[in-house]
Residue frames relative to the residue before (quaternion, step in Angstrom):
aa qw qx qy qz dx dy dz
M 1.0000 0.0000 0.0000 0.0000 0.00 0.00 0.00
A 0.0875 0.7535 -0.6507 0.0352 3.48 -1.15 0.73
L 0.8297 0.0115 -0.0637 0.5544 3.68 -0.84 1.11
G 0.6851 -0.5101 0.2978 0.4264 3.58 1.14 0.78
L 0.6434 0.4977 -0.3414 0.4710 3.57 1.22 0.26
E 0.2880 -0.7795 0.5316 0.1636 3.54 -1.13 0.66
D 0.8108 0.3209 -0.1618 0.4619 3.47 -1.15 0.20
I 0.3341 0.7405 -0.4793 0.3322 3.53 1.13 0.91
P 0.3986 -0.7346 0.4569 0.3045 3.67 -0.52 1.04
S 0.5029 -0.6477 0.4731 0.3221 3.40 -1.24 0.64
D 0.7260 -0.4135 0.3452 0.4274 3.54 -1.42 -0.16
R 0.6126 0.5510 -0.3227 0.4659 3.40 1.08 -0.79
V 0.6694 0.4919 -0.3268 0.4507 3.60 0.78 -1.12
M 0.6699 0.5272 -0.3131 0.4187 3.56 0.84 -0.99
D 0.6338 0.5367 -0.3370 0.4434 3.56 1.08 -0.82
E 0.6483 0.5397 -0.2891 0.4525 3.48 1.13 -0.99
I 0.6198 0.5430 -0.3146 0.4711 3.61 1.14 -0.70
D 0.6100 0.5814 -0.2826 0.4584 3.43 1.04 -1.03
R 0.6991 0.4360 -0.2858 0.4893 3.61 0.77 -1.10
S 0.6371 0.5391 -0.3445 0.4297 3.62 0.89 -0.70
L 0.6619 0.5254 -0.2679 0.4627 3.52 1.12 -0.81
Q 0.6649 0.4900 -0.2906 0.4830 3.43 1.11 -0.80
E 0.6397 0.5381 -0.3026 0.4580 3.56 1.09 -0.56
L 0.6577 0.5119 -0.2397 0.4979 3.50 1.37 -0.85
C 0.8669 -0.0204 0.0613 0.4943 3.53 0.72 -1.04
G 0.3462 0.7771 -0.4288 0.3039 3.44 1.38 0.38
I 0.3552 -0.6976 0.5720 0.2450 3.58 -1.05 0.54
Q 0.3548 -0.7498 0.5348 0.1607 3.59 -0.85 1.06
S 0.2874 -0.7189 0.5992 0.2039 3.57 -1.27 0.51
L 0.2292 -0.7950 0.5499 0.1139 3.53 -0.66 0.95
R 0.3859 -0.7339 0.5230 0.1972 3.65 -0.84 1.01
Y 0.0657 0.7866 -0.6139 -0.0016 3.69 -0.88 0.79
E 0.2620 -0.6924 0.6535 0.1579 3.51 -1.34 0.68
G 0.2857 -0.7932 0.5063 0.1810 3.62 -0.23 1.05
V 0.7170 -0.4735 0.3420 0.3804 3.52 -1.30 0.18
L 0.6863 0.4335 -0.2585 0.5236 3.62 1.28 -0.47
G 0.6421 -0.5988 0.2863 0.3837 3.52 1.35 0.33
H 0.5589 0.6218 -0.3736 0.4019 3.54 1.28 -0.22
I 0.2994 -0.7363 0.5873 0.1524 3.48 -1.20 0.84
Y 0.0643 0.7792 -0.6136 0.1103 3.43 -0.98 1.29
Y 0.3577 -0.7326 0.5450 0.1957 3.68 -1.13 0.29
A 0.1020 -0.7476 0.6517 0.0773 3.66 -1.14 0.68
N 0.4868 -0.6242 0.5417 0.2828 3.48 -1.22 0.49
D 0.5522 -0.6198 0.4354 0.3483 3.63 -1.03 0.65
L 0.3166 -0.7828 0.5125 0.1558 3.63 -0.18 1.37
A 0.6543 0.4898 -0.3340 0.4694 3.77 0.86 -0.70
A 0.6828 0.4975 -0.3210 0.4281 3.63 0.95 -0.60
I 0.5974 0.5497 -0.3246 0.4854 3.43 1.30 -0.71
I 0.6629 0.4747 -0.3046 0.4923 3.56 0.92 -0.96
A 0.6792 0.4939 -0.3464 0.4181 3.68 0.73 -0.66
Q 0.5846 0.5048 -0.3782 0.5104 3.65 1.17 -0.59
E 0.6562 0.4802 -0.3782 0.4425 3.72 0.68 -0.79
M 0.6839 0.4448 -0.3561 0.4557 3.57 0.81 -0.67
A 0.6474 0.5226 -0.3141 0.4573 3.68 1.05 -0.37
N 0.6230 0.5771 -0.3016 0.4334 3.49 1.31 -0.58
P 0.2957 -0.8305 0.4338 0.1862 3.55 -0.26 1.22
T 0.5704 0.5551 -0.3937 0.4599 3.61 1.32 -0.15
V 0.7130 0.4263 -0.2339 0.5051 3.50 1.15 -0.55
R 0.6771 0.5648 -0.3086 0.3567 3.64 0.72 -0.97
K 0.6671 0.5316 -0.3137 0.4172 3.50 1.06 -0.73
H 0.6557 0.4734 -0.3200 0.4935 3.62 1.25 -0.36
I 0.5869 0.6037 -0.4173 0.3418 3.72 0.95 -0.56
R 0.2606 -0.7417 0.6060 0.1213 3.58 -1.14 1.07
F 0.1013 -0.7951 0.5925 0.0809 3.67 -0.92 0.72
Y 0.7276 0.3309 -0.3002 0.5207 3.62 1.07 0.10
P 0.4936 -0.6203 0.4931 0.3585 3.62 -1.24 0.39
E 0.2897 -0.7833 0.5337 0.1332 3.51 -1.21 0.51
D 0.2225 -0.7165 0.6269 0.2103 3.69 -0.84 0.72
A 0.0112 -0.7996 0.5984 -0.0494 3.43 -0.47 1.44
G 0.5886 -0.5985 0.3549 0.4116 3.60 1.12 0.54
D 0.7942 -0.1839 0.1816 0.5499 3.67 -0.80 -0.97
K 0.5185 0.6346 -0.4342 0.3740 3.62 1.17 -0.16
L 0.1232 0.7598 -0.6366 0.0482 3.66 -1.01 0.79
S 0.1867 0.7866 -0.5544 0.1973 3.61 -0.21 1.33
E 0.7761 0.2716 -0.1147 0.5574 3.63 1.30 -0.52
T 0.6358 -0.5834 0.3436 0.3708 3.62 -1.04 0.69
W 0.6854 0.4707 -0.3138 0.4584 3.53 1.01 -0.70
Q 0.5888 0.5274 -0.3828 0.4782 3.69 1.15 0.08
A 0.6369 0.5596 -0.3860 0.3636 3.72 1.02 -0.33
E 0.7013 -0.5227 0.3308 0.3543 3.48 -1.35 0.44
R 0.5781 0.5940 -0.3925 0.3987 3.46 1.08 -0.58
W 0.7051 0.4525 -0.2349 0.4929 3.63 0.89 -1.05
K 0.6939 0.4802 -0.2946 0.4485 3.71 0.93 -0.96
N 0.8671 0.1941 -0.0142 0.4584 3.56 0.59 -1.11
E 0.7332 0.5283 -0.2208 0.3668 3.48 0.88 -1.01
L 0.6721 0.5290 -0.2839 0.4334 3.52 0.91 -0.91
D 0.5619 -0.6081 0.4429 0.3440 3.46 -1.03 0.69
S 0.5149 -0.6837 0.3953 0.3335 3.70 -0.63 0.99
S 0.6059 0.5813 -0.3519 0.4138 3.63 1.16 -0.71
L 0.5994 0.5419 -0.3120 0.4997 3.60 1.35 -0.37
L 0.6827 0.5428 -0.2853 0.3973 3.68 1.09 -0.55
T 0.6801 -0.4159 0.3920 0.4592 3.59 -1.18 -0.07
P 0.2936 -0.8350 0.4445 0.1380 3.56 -0.47 1.23
M 0.8094 0.2692 -0.0959 0.5130 3.59 1.16 -0.27
I 0.0931 -0.7119 0.6749 0.1706 3.62 -1.24 0.07
R 0.2828 -0.7368 0.5919 0.1639 3.54 -1.24 0.56
T 0.2264 0.7843 -0.5474 0.1842 3.53 -0.53 1.24
Q 0.7905 0.1983 -0.1563 0.5579 3.67 -0.95 0.60
N 0.6121 -0.5587 0.3676 0.4220 3.62 1.08 0.62
Q 0.6474 0.4611 -0.3406 0.5022 3.54 1.04 0.57
D 0.2860 -0.7106 0.6040 0.2201 3.56 -1.28 0.50
F 0.1479 -0.7767 0.6112 0.0364 3.49 -0.79 1.19
F 0.0887 -0.8280 0.5532 0.0241 3.55 -0.68 1.08
T 0.5722 -0.5536 0.4632 0.3892 3.62 -1.18 0.55
D 0.8096 0.2809 -0.2335 0.4595 3.38 -1.63 0.39
E 0.6447 0.4740 -0.3665 0.4746 3.74 0.98 0.66
V 0.5163 -0.6263 0.4913 0.3159 3.39 -1.16 0.86
T 0.0479 -0.8065 0.5889 -0.0192 3.77 -0.60 1.18
L 0.2769 -0.7507 0.5734 0.1762 3.57 -0.88 0.85
L 0.2919 -0.7695 0.5590 0.1011 3.43 -1.00 1.23
R 0.6951 -0.5275 0.3130 0.3750 3.60 -1.33 0.40
D 0.6705 0.5292 -0.2649 0.4474 3.53 1.18 -0.45
G 0.5864 -0.6210 0.3344 0.3983 3.46 1.49 0.00
T 0.6255 0.4906 -0.3818 0.4715 3.45 1.22 0.18
A 0.3852 -0.7026 0.5528 0.2289 3.57 -1.32 0.05
C 0.0265 0.7497 -0.6597 -0.0450 3.44 -1.40 0.30
V 0.3738 -0.6654 0.6135 0.2028 3.58 -1.50 0.29
P 0.1680 -0.7794 0.5847 0.1496 3.72 -0.25 1.26
F 0.1797 -0.8200 0.5417 0.0442 3.43 -1.19 0.83
R 0.7342 0.0417 -0.0515 0.6757 3.54 1.60 -0.16
W 0.1826 -0.7892 0.5686 0.1431 3.36 -1.26 0.66
L 0.0040 -0.8014 0.5980 0.0082 3.63 -1.07 0.51
S 0.3726 -0.6900 0.5644 0.2580 3.62 -1.28 0.38
R 0.0164 -0.7819 0.6229 0.0155 3.35 -1.34 0.48
R 0.7905 -0.0908 0.0496 0.6037 3.71 -0.40 0.89
N 0.7316 -0.5094 0.2256 0.3928 3.63 0.75 1.14
E 0.6112 0.4879 -0.3552 0.5121 3.47 1.35 0.45
M 0.3577 -0.7498 0.5055 0.2330 3.58 -1.02 0.64
F 0.0848 -0.7934 0.6009 0.0476 3.61 -1.04 0.85
A 0.3193 -0.6831 0.6171 0.2250 3.43 -1.35 0.46
R 0.2691 -0.6323 0.6930 0.2179 3.44 -1.39 0.70
A 0.0688 0.8612 -0.4930 0.1029 3.51 -0.49 1.04
W 0.4451 -0.6407 0.5516 0.2953 3.60 -1.22 0.48
K 0.4891 -0.6457 0.5168 0.2771 3.60 -1.17 0.64
V 0.1365 -0.7707 0.6167 0.0844 3.62 -0.79 0.78
I 0.0997 -0.7928 0.6011 0.0136 3.63 -1.00 0.96
L 0.4903 -0.6373 0.4630 0.3729 3.60 -1.05 0.46
S 0.5379 -0.5806 0.5017 0.3492 3.48 -1.33 0.56
D 0.6564 -0.5032 0.3346 0.4516 3.60 -1.22 0.28
T 0.7321 0.3927 -0.3182 0.4567 3.66 0.74 -0.38
R 0.3779 -0.7294 0.4662 0.3284 3.69 1.46 0.13
S 0.4919 0.6035 -0.4995 0.3799 3.82 0.90 0.62
G 0.8248 0.1078 -0.0727 0.5502 3.69 1.07 0.06
W 0.4703 -0.6720 0.5095 0.2600 3.59 -1.42 0.15
I 0.1428 -0.7424 0.6419 0.1278 3.42 -1.33 0.65
V 0.3124 -0.7774 0.5276 0.1403 3.58 -0.68 1.13
D 0.2174 -0.7732 0.5936 0.0501 3.58 -0.39 1.30
A 0.1138 -0.8124 0.5718 0.0055 3.68 0.11 1.48
T 0.5631 0.5652 -0.4261 0.4264 3.65 1.19 -0.02
Q 0.7132 0.4436 -0.2131 0.4992 3.59 1.21 -0.42
E 0.0222 0.8283 -0.5597 -0.0110 3.69 -0.11 1.06
C 0.0395 -0.7974 0.6018 0.0202 3.59 -1.14 0.59
E 0.2752 -0.7471 0.5596 0.2302 3.50 -1.08 0.24
V 0.1196 -0.8199 0.5590 -0.0306 3.49 -0.81 1.26
P 0.3183 -0.7596 0.5126 0.2427 3.64 -0.63 1.09
S 0.6340 -0.5894 0.3341 0.3727 3.53 -0.98 0.82
S 0.6087 0.5657 -0.3817 0.4047 3.67 1.07 -0.44
D 0.6008 0.5391 -0.3418 0.4813 3.58 1.25 -0.12
F 0.4827 0.6717 -0.4019 0.3928 3.58 1.25 -0.11
L 0.1410 -0.8078 0.5664 0.0825 3.73 -0.85 0.84
L 0.7910 -0.0616 0.0851 0.6027 3.53 0.75 -1.22
S 0.3728 -0.6652 0.6088 0.2187 3.46 -1.24 0.99
Y 0.8349 -0.3308 0.1967 0.3934 3.43 -1.40 0.06
P 0.7133 0.4530 -0.2450 0.4754 3.56 0.83 -1.30
Q 0.6736 0.4734 -0.3187 0.4696 3.56 0.87 -0.87
F 0.6394 0.5051 -0.3519 0.4607 3.62 0.91 -0.76
A 0.6733 0.5359 -0.3241 0.3929 3.48 0.92 -0.84
Q 0.6754 0.4583 -0.2817 0.5044 3.66 1.29 -0.67
S 0.8125 0.3058 -0.1539 0.4719 3.64 0.87 -0.53
H 0.3129 0.7710 -0.5177 0.1991 3.67 1.13 0.12
H 0.6805 0.5543 -0.3204 0.3564 3.64 0.83 -0.86
H 0.5579 0.5914 -0.3395 0.4729 3.40 1.50 -0.47
Y 0.7216 0.3714 -0.2500 0.5281 3.67 1.15 -0.45
N 0.4645 -0.6657 0.4843 0.3263 3.65 1.24 0.21
L 0.5824 0.5843 -0.4025 0.3967 3.66 0.91 0.74
P 0.5567 -0.6048 0.4364 0.3659 3.66 -0.99 0.25
G 0.5667 -0.6089 0.4030 0.3816 3.60 -0.91 0.58
P 0.6090 -0.5874 0.3939 0.3591 3.62 -1.18 0.64
S 0.5691 0.5608 -0.3980 0.4507 3.77 1.06 -0.10
Q 0.6722 0.5293 -0.3045 0.4185 3.59 1.19 -0.37
V 0.1867 0.7869 -0.5498 0.2088 3.42 0.56 1.30
F 0.3637 -0.8001 0.4578 0.1342 3.53 -0.46 1.17
G 0.6751 -0.3989 0.2940 0.5465 3.28 1.02 -1.09
K 0.4513 -0.6356 0.5333 0.3284 3.62 -1.18 -0.80
P 0.5845 -0.5824 0.4225 0.3750 3.52 -1.15 0.68
P 0.5792 -0.6117 0.4479 0.2995 3.48 -1.21 0.63
C 0.4372 -0.6544 0.5102 0.3469 3.71 -0.77 0.67
L 0.7150 -0.4979 0.3069 0.3830 3.45 -1.53 0.19
K 0.6484 0.5345 -0.2950 0.4548 3.60 1.39 -0.45
T 0.5815 0.5874 -0.3616 0.4314 3.47 1.41 -0.31
S 0.2071 -0.7402 0.6248 0.1369 3.64 -0.85 0.86
G 0.7065 0.4868 -0.3679 0.3586 3.59 -1.58 0.12
G 0.4173 -0.7200 0.4961 0.2477 3.76 1.03 0.00
G 0.6110 0.5396 -0.4528 0.3613 3.50 -1.33 -0.27
I 0.4784 -0.6650 0.4654 0.3351 3.54 -1.09 -0.24
L 0.5128 -0.6440 0.4918 0.2836 3.53 -1.23 0.51
P 0.4963 -0.6565 0.4440 0.3543 3.69 -0.91 0.50
W 0.4600 -0.6762 0.5069 0.2724 3.55 -1.16 0.82
E 0.2712 -0.8350 0.4620 0.1257 3.61 -0.31 1.08
K 0.6259 0.5573 -0.3190 0.4426 3.50 1.19 -0.52
P 0.4845 -0.6483 0.4439 0.3847 3.70 -0.92 0.53
T 0.5696 -0.6312 0.4064 0.3346 3.63 -1.06 0.59
V 0.7408 0.2771 -0.1872 0.5825 3.44 1.33 -0.36
N 0.4852 -0.6745 0.4698 0.2982 3.59 -0.76 1.18
P 0.4698 -0.6909 0.4548 0.3083 3.79 -0.60 0.97
W 0.5893 0.5611 -0.3912 0.4300 3.62 1.14 -0.58
R 0.5807 0.5866 -0.4067 0.3914 3.67 0.99 -0.55
E 0.7148 0.4637 -0.2442 0.4630 3.42 0.98 -1.00
R 0.6219 0.5269 -0.3363 0.4718 3.62 1.17 -0.76
S 0.6576 0.5741 -0.2872 0.3944 3.61 0.94 -1.07
K 0.0741 -0.8270 0.5466 0.1090 3.62 0.97 -0.92
G 0.7774 -0.3213 0.1689 0.5137 3.51 0.89 1.15
H 0.6147 0.5613 -0.3678 0.4143 3.67 0.98 -0.13
R 0.4740 -0.6441 0.4681 0.3759 3.57 -0.91 0.52
V 0.2506 -0.7230 0.6393 0.0767 3.52 -1.33 0.79
V 0.1177 0.7903 -0.5978 0.0642 3.45 -0.93 1.06
A 0.4010 -0.7029 0.5215 0.2705 3.62 -1.04 0.54
C 0.1256 -0.7716 0.6193 0.0735 3.70 -0.65 0.93
P 0.1503 -0.7775 0.6005 0.1111 3.65 -0.40 1.11
L 0.2900 -0.7678 0.5659 0.0785 3.50 -1.19 0.90
W 0.3183 -0.6684 0.6415 0.2013 3.54 -1.33 0.59
L 0.0169 -0.8351 0.5496 -0.0175 3.66 -0.13 1.10
Y 0.1346 0.8243 -0.5470 0.0557 3.56 -0.60 0.86
C 0.3665 -0.6869 0.5924 0.2072 3.58 -1.37 0.47
D 0.1510 -0.7608 0.6280 0.0639 3.59 -0.86 1.01
D 0.2227 -0.7645 0.5967 0.0998 3.48 -0.80 1.17
T 0.1282 -0.8650 0.4823 -0.0531 3.38 0.03 1.58
S 0.1366 -0.8135 0.5652 0.0115 3.50 -0.28 1.37
G 0.0872 0.8461 -0.5248 0.0323 3.47 -0.38 1.13
N 0.2770 0.8255 -0.4347 0.2298 3.39 1.16 0.87
L 0.2736 0.7708 -0.5234 0.2390 3.54 1.05 0.99
S 0.7686 0.1291 -0.0834 0.6210 3.53 1.29 -0.15
K 0.6331 -0.5353 0.4078 0.3825 3.65 -1.28 0.19
K 0.6078 0.6103 -0.3625 0.3560 3.46 1.26 -0.41
W 0.7281 0.3447 -0.2069 0.5552 3.68 1.18 -0.78
N 0.2153 -0.7053 0.6680 0.0997 3.54 -1.29 0.52
K 0.5827 -0.5627 0.4588 0.3650 3.43 -1.26 0.56
H 0.0035 -0.7973 0.6001 -0.0645 3.57 -1.11 0.92
N 0.3737 -0.7273 0.5432 0.1907 3.57 -1.26 0.52
S 0.0904 -0.8067 0.5839 0.0129 3.56 -0.73 0.91
F 0.2139 -0.7319 0.6360 0.1186 3.60 -1.11 0.79
L 0.0042 0.7666 -0.6371 0.0794 3.55 -1.04 1.14
F 0.1265 -0.7999 0.5849 0.0453 3.51 -1.33 0.38
T 0.1224 -0.7618 0.6313 0.0781 3.41 -1.23 0.60
L 0.5512 -0.6188 0.4641 0.3129 3.65 -1.12 0.50
A 0.3689 -0.7775 0.4590 0.2208 3.58 -0.42 1.13
G 0.6299 0.6001 -0.2738 0.4101 3.45 1.31 -0.52
L 0.5586 0.5992 -0.3754 0.4337 3.53 1.38 -0.12
P 0.5499 -0.6262 0.4347 0.3412 3.56 -1.11 0.58
R 0.6549 -0.5348 0.3396 0.4121 3.67 -1.01 0.71
R 0.6456 0.5385 -0.3432 0.4189 3.65 0.84 -0.83
L 0.7861 0.3502 -0.1809 0.4762 3.67 1.13 -0.48
V 0.5483 0.6801 -0.3608 0.3266 3.48 1.25 -0.57
H 0.7722 0.3366 -0.2007 0.5001 3.53 1.02 -0.68
L 0.3163 0.7060 -0.5474 0.3191 3.59 1.10 0.59
E 0.5750 -0.6125 0.4034 0.3628 3.55 -0.93 0.70
S 0.6042 0.5664 -0.3069 0.4690 3.61 1.16 -0.73
N 0.7249 0.4213 -0.2225 0.4975 3.66 1.08 -0.54
I 0.6180 0.5067 -0.3611 0.4805 3.53 1.28 0.13
H 0.1455 -0.8350 0.5306 0.0045 3.63 -0.44 1.19
F 0.3284 -0.7510 0.5575 0.1317 3.46 -0.96 1.16
L 0.1742 -0.7940 0.5771 0.0787 3.46 -0.99 0.97
S 0.8117 -0.1231 0.1439 0.5525 3.63 0.43 -0.94
T 0.0239 0.7459 -0.6640 -0.0459 3.49 -1.44 0.37
S 0.0829 0.7770 -0.6201 0.0700 3.55 -1.22 0.63
N 0.2628 -0.7385 0.5934 0.1830 3.56 -1.16 0.85
I 0.6472 0.5329 -0.2821 0.4664 3.50 1.29 0.04
A 0.7341 0.4038 -0.2089 0.5044 3.56 0.72 -1.17
P 0.4033 -0.7148 0.4977 0.2806 3.62 -0.82 0.69
P 0.6726 -0.5040 0.2953 0.4544 3.85 -0.96 0.46
L 0.7250 0.4561 -0.3224 0.4030 3.65 0.65 -0.88
E 0.5873 0.5488 -0.3567 0.4761 3.51 1.28 -0.51
M 0.6487 0.4984 -0.3158 0.4808 3.60 0.97 -0.87
L 0.6057 0.5892 -0.3620 0.3936 3.60 0.98 -0.82
D 0.5852 0.5995 -0.4046 0.3667 3.55 1.00 -0.81
G 0.7142 0.4786 -0.3144 0.4025 3.51 0.80 -0.91
I 0.6055 0.5573 -0.3458 0.4508 3.54 1.23 -0.64
V 0.6370 0.5052 -0.2906 0.5045 3.58 1.06 -0.96
D 0.6428 0.4984 -0.3607 0.4563 3.55 0.87 -0.49
Q 0.6089 0.5168 -0.3512 0.4887 3.57 1.06 -0.52
L 0.6592 0.5096 -0.3258 0.4467 3.60 0.92 -0.98
E 0.6789 0.5123 -0.2842 0.4426 3.58 0.98 -0.77
């Protein structure tokens, strides 16, 4: 009995519980030796993001797709950078609808019997759209030609068959399989006629990597804070790296609980520390 209470765990038991919790959900610190020879540590970035994805109070607020909000601009995902400027390979490559996974850079059959190749997803008024290239049949109807000069927007409700389902049933529609992409038309500056080879894989690599799981892109706001603590002789100036999830609304992104610490050092300069963080990202 202590302080009039019974069944209080001992210090040893509490230490064992703490070790168990750290093994179960603790964030590990990774040791790095920078190119300038400085030793520093950085928290496990992937583990932090995994915990955020598993946190129901945070996960429901994270946005993974750009939004076409017209003239409105109040959130990160409504800006031109996310909507139009970023390389599509850095964006979320798929949507899940009608119990199918539709990926970018794959021939997709539409309900009107035509086909397209989505290359970017966006939302508009709570509906998902694909920015896509039109796809036409070759002269012999034995393959597809992707006309990357003709872009269109397709609502997800118009999608009929994703790549795997189309590959299994294309003969029922008297169409070539989605893997039969012969190429793309030459641009105006190309002479000699004919078609140019299609350089992308016919199956998005993320479809094979995901093995049926959803794949999303999670943009980060990464920043370095030059923390000057020279208020006494005990503390020295140091640099800290922190990040927030760019897909969170503005009203939440700057809450203390949504700002994540990665690394700090009063020896290693920021660019040397950044090498370790980039190593984790890659």
